[in-house]
C-alpha positions, 0 to 999 in steps of 0.5 A: 884580510887583517886578523889583528886581535885586540885583547883588553882585561881590567879588574877591580877589587872592592873591600867589603870589610871584615877581611872580605873583598869582591874581585871583578874582572872583565875581558874582551877580545875583538878584531881590528875593524876595517879602517881602524889602526891598532891604536883606534881599535885598542881605544874602542875595546878599552872604552867598552871594557872600562864602561862595562866594568864601571857599570858592574862595579856600581851594581856590586857596590849597591848589592853589597850595601843592601846586604 
């Protein structure tokens, strides 16, 4: 049984103005699945983290514009 773990962490800093900023970090650790090589597992986990971070950044920007 392969116990290879894949870890991806991405972050984004959004300038709110007035010397304030909002930092969002998102990370995931997952196991390599049967039939995947390490590159495929990394790309799968990276895409998930990237998509979720993009979604959360859009939400945070919308929230900051509504304040």
